[in-house]
Structure formats: C-alpha cells, structure tokens
N, C-alpha and C positions, 0 to 999 in steps of 0.2 A: 426378570427379562434379560435375555442375553442377545446382544446385537451381533450381526455379522459384518465385519469391516475388513477392508483391504488396506494395509499399511504400505504406502509407497515410500521407500527409504533411500535417500541419496547418501551413499557412504563417503563421498568426497566433499560434502558440504562442510563449512565452517573449519574450525581449528582444533576441535575436540577429538577424542578417541571414538570412532564410529562404533566399534564393538561394545564399548561401555555404554554409549548412548542408546543403542538398540536394546541392550539388556535392561537398562533402566526403563525404557518405554514399555517393553513387554511385561515387565514385572508389575508396573503400575496399572496398566490397562487390563491385566488379567485378574485384578483384585475382586473382592466380593462386595455385594450390595450392602449399604447401610443407610441411615437416615440422610447423610450428606450426599451419598452417591447412589441413587436409586438403580443404576444399571448394574446388573449382576456380572461384572466383568465384560469383556468383549472377546468374541471369537475371531481371532485375527489371522488373516493370511498375509504373510510378509512377501512383498515384492521388492527386490533391490534394483535400482536403476543402473544401467550401464551406458557406455557411449553410444551403443546401438539401439537403446530402448528409450523412446521419448516418453516422459512422464505422463503426458496427456493421453497417449494411446494406451499406456498401462492401466490408466484409470478407467477408460472406456471398456477395456477387456475385462476388468474386474467387475464392472456393473453387469456386463453380459453373463458373467459367472454367478451372479446373484448377490453381490455385495450390497448391503443395505446402507452403508455409509463408507466414505473414503477418508483415510487419514494420510496426510502428506507430511513428511519430515525431510527438511533440507533447507537450502537457501531460497531466496525470493524467486529465482528462476524456476525451480522445481515446484514451489508452491503455486506460482502463477499458471504454470502449464497445467497443473492438475485442476486448479479452479476453473480454467477455461473449458476443460472437458465437461464440467458440470453446469455450465450456463443453461438456464431455463429449466433445469430439473429440480425436483424437490429433495434430492439426495444430499444429506448434510456432509459438509467437509470439516474434518478436524485438522487443525494447523499446529504443528510442532516445529518451531523455527530452530534451525541450527546453522544459520548463514552468517555472512559478514555484517550486513546492515539490518536484517530482520524487519525491513520496511513494511512488508505485508502485515505482520502481526501488529506492529506499532500503529499503522494507519487505521486498523479495524478495532483498536482498543482490546487486543487479545493478549493473553499471557505470553511472555517470551522465554521463560525458563521451562526446561523439559518437565519437571514435576508439576509445576502449575498448569501447564498446557494439557498434560494428561488428565489431571484432576478435573479440569474444566470439561474435557470430552466426556469423562465418566459421569459428571453431574447431569448431562443430557440437555442442558439449555441451549437454544439456538437463536439466531437472529438472521433476518434477511437483509442483504445489502445489494447495492447496484453493481452492475458490471458495465463494460463498454466494449466497443469495437473500434479499432484504429486501422485504417487501410485494409479492412476485412479481417484483421487479426484480433483475437480476444485481448482485452486490456483490463487488468484488475486495478492497477494503481495509476500510473500517469505516462504521458508521452512528453518528451522534452525535445526542443528544437534549438540549435545553436550551442551556447555555452555548456549546458548540462550534457548534451549528447557528446560533445567533444571530450568532456572530463570522463565520462564513462568509458569512451573509446580508449582513453589513455590508461585507465586502471585495469590491467590485465589480470588473469587468474593467478599468476605466480605472485604478483604484488599483493593481491587480496589474501592469499594464503599466508604470506609472510608478515604482512603489516595490518591486516584487518581493515577497519574503517579508516586508518591513516592513509591507505592506498588511495582513497577517494580524495582526502584532503590534499595530499601531495599532488595528485593529478589536477586538482582544481587550481592550486597555486601555480603549477606549471602552465596551465591553459590561460591564466590571466595575461601572460606575456603576449599571447596571440589573440586577445579579445578584439573582435570586429563586429560592427553593426551590419545589419542586412535589411533590405526592404521586405516588409511583410504585408499581405493582404488577408484579413481575417473575416470570414463570413459566419455570423451567428444565426439564430432563429429569426431575428428581426432587424439586423443591421449589417453593414460592411464597414470594417475598420481598416485603414491603411496607416502604417507606422514604420519608423526606423527602429529596429530592436536589436538587442544582443542576446536575448534569451526569451523563449516563449514556452510555457509549460501548461499542458492541459491535464488536469487531474480528475479522476473519479474518486480516489482516496489517496491520502498522502500523510506520512508522519510529520511531526513538527520539524524533524531534521531535514526534510526535503524543502529547504527554505525558499527555493525559486518557484514553489507551488503555493506559497502562503501570502500572496498579496491581500487577499480578503480575510486573513487571520485564521480561518478555519475552513477545511475542506469537508463538507458534509457527504458521507458516503451512502446515504439512504434517502435522498430527496429527489431522485430522478433527473438531476442536473449535473453538468460538468463545470469545473472551476478553471478559468484560463487566467494566468498571470503573465504580464508583459513586463520585462525589464529592459530599459533603454540606455543603460550606462555606456558611456563612450570610452572610458579609461579604466585601467586596472584599479586605480585608487577609487574611482567612482563605484566600481563593482564591489569592492571590499566594503565601502560605506553602506551600499545598498544591501548587501548580504547581511551585515550586522543589524541594520534596521529591520529587515524582514524577520530575522531570528528574534530580536528583542520585542518587536510588536506582536509577534505570534505568541511568545511566552506571556505577554500581558493580555492576550485574547483581544487584540485590537487590529484593525485593518491598517496597512501602511499608508502614510500620508505623503511619502516622498513624490516629488514631481516626475522622477524617472521610473516609477512603478505604476502600472495600471492593471485592472482586473475586471472580469465580466463573467457572467454565468449564462449558460445556454444548455439546451439538450443536445445540440449538435454544433460542431465547429468544422469549417473547412479552411485550411491554411495553405497559401502559396507564398514562396519567397524568391527573391532575386539577390544574389545567386542562390541556387539550391543549397539547403543545409541538411546536415546529418540529423537523423531522427532516432531517439532512443525510446524503446517501449518496454516498460517494466524491467529496466536494467540491461536490456540488450539492444545494440544498434541494429536497426532493421532496414536501413536504406537512407533515402533523402526525401525531402519535400518534393511535391505537395503531399498533404495528408488530410484525411477526413476522419473525424472521431465523433461517434454517436453513443449516448448513454442507453444502457439496457436496464430500465428500472426493475428492482427486485429480482435481479438475475441470479443470485447465488445465496444458498443457505449455509451458514457456518455455525459450528459449535462455539458457544460463547458463554462466559460467566454470566449468571443471573444477576441482574442489577437490582439492588435493593433501593426502593424508592424511599428517599429521606423526606419525611414530612416536616414542614416548618414548625419551629417551637413557638413562634409568636407572630401575630398579625393584628395590629391595632389601627393602622392607617385607614381613613375613610369612615370611621364610626362617627355619628352625629354628635356635635358638641363635645368632642374629645379634648381633654386636657391631660397632660402627663407631667408629674412632678418627681424629681429625684428624691428618694427617701434619704435624708441626711443624718 
C-alpha cells in the first residue's frame, strides 16, 4: 500500500539545518514496507512555505489535488495552521515537529524527534482528538489571557531563533515586573464566575510545560471538554510560587491545591475582562478580550504511535476469605 501525502515544510522553523531535516524526512518516509511499517513508503509531494503562503491554505489546496494525507513539518504555528485546515475531515495529519517549544506534539503525546515522528507516520496508526474554535478561529492547543499572552508577545522571532525555549523563560521573568490583576467574568455551560485574575488559560490540549493550563493536573484532549485554569497571584513572588506549584503538582499527576489557583471544565467558555486583556491563541497574539471558545469533539485525526495495552500482572483484592502471607 502506497499513500499519497503532501508534506508542508517550513524551512525557517527551529534551529536546525532545513536542508538536512528535509532530506532525513524524505529518506525515511520513502522506505519499504515491513512487519513494523506496513505502509510501502509514501508518495510525497513537497510544498515549502513562504511568507506569502499560509500553511492552512497550502493544506486545502493539496487535498483538492488528491492528497490522501497531510504531513506538516515546522513549528507550532505551522502545525496548528495545517491542523485547522483539516477540522472535521477524516484526512489524517502527520506531525514532524521542528520548532522552539514543540507544544503541539508534546500535548498530543506524539514523537518530537524527526526519525521517530517519521516512523510513527509510516506505522499507519491514528487517533482522533478534539479541536476548538476561539473567536471564530481554529484552536488546537490553548488560548491565554493576561500574563501568558504578554509573555508570548515579548518573545519575538529573533529571540526564539537565538535562544530557543529560553526566550519564553526570559520573557516571562521580564513580564513578572509588570504583573497586574484584572476583573474577569467567565461563563461556562452551567455557571457564571466573576474573579480578580492575573492569568486565565483555556486549553483543548496542553503539554506539561504549559504550566498555566495545568490547574487540574491533566488536560484531556479527547473528552469533548475544555479545561480552564485561573491564576489570581497579586505579586511577582506569588506568581513564581504558583508556577512552581503548578509544575510540581502536574509532574505528580495531582491537581493544584493553592488558594490562588482555580479550574473548571466546560464545552464552551465566554470570557470578558476589565480592562481588556491581550489574547494569545496557539502561540500567536490575536487581539484582546472578550473571547469565546467552544470545543469541537473528535475534530482531528492524527498519525500516532500504536499504544500497547499493558495487562496487569496481579489482581487479588476482592477475593472472598482472602489472606496473604509473605513467604519468609
């Protein structure tokens, strides 16, 4: 079986050599079928992005030309734009991350190295995940209001190219000096919440490193719901303590218990703020509040590694008249 796929390749993403990356991708994806990879290579059309070519439009045009699957290689902006073009379709998307944060792949538990991502695509396994819309725009990962949006706004392309992830860290530290609370009104499916906040994050999917989205410890990307986290820290010191708590509790798989962190789940959220706050959507500032976000259940199909179900090795609890002795 030989698939027809369009590879949408962003040459300016990440810090590697794009020519070497592209050669690696094409070499692996053109491989022959075997027991591990049932796909007999992939017939690939390569489309390179430019400043004048929006990745989502390139994906739509490829589908019109008969592409049976789309493979996107670049940073989170490129991947999100291509994914947005496939909302509601059954056309599978292959993800080959080459960006600064690679949040898209990490959030969906996909491989982040080029060889592993290519092998996963060749293996042919897929999974269906949720998407969302924010103020009418497609949303793959999350929308941030307040602190996170200001941090992303400070981390420009030159800094990301030069410093990688440290660009976000330094921007965040700089933004702490200007931390301010704002009034927020949050409408869910069944309630209205008013609160003084310093950051609000609405996530469809989010990696553990997106700590301001992790109030409930885990953002589930295939449950038909969005996860909203509220941080109400008043000072820079409080924000640092809260960030550390969110990171450590997430790594433990536990929800935050801090009084300045709240979280709620809903299929739809409407948020208004006083004064208006910047909004960042999947890593790009799109304007200011108000915003409306709604989940699109089962909105996207992605190539993903097949998960081997691990069967338990022992289960004794609940048996009648059970006693257990250690053998000495």
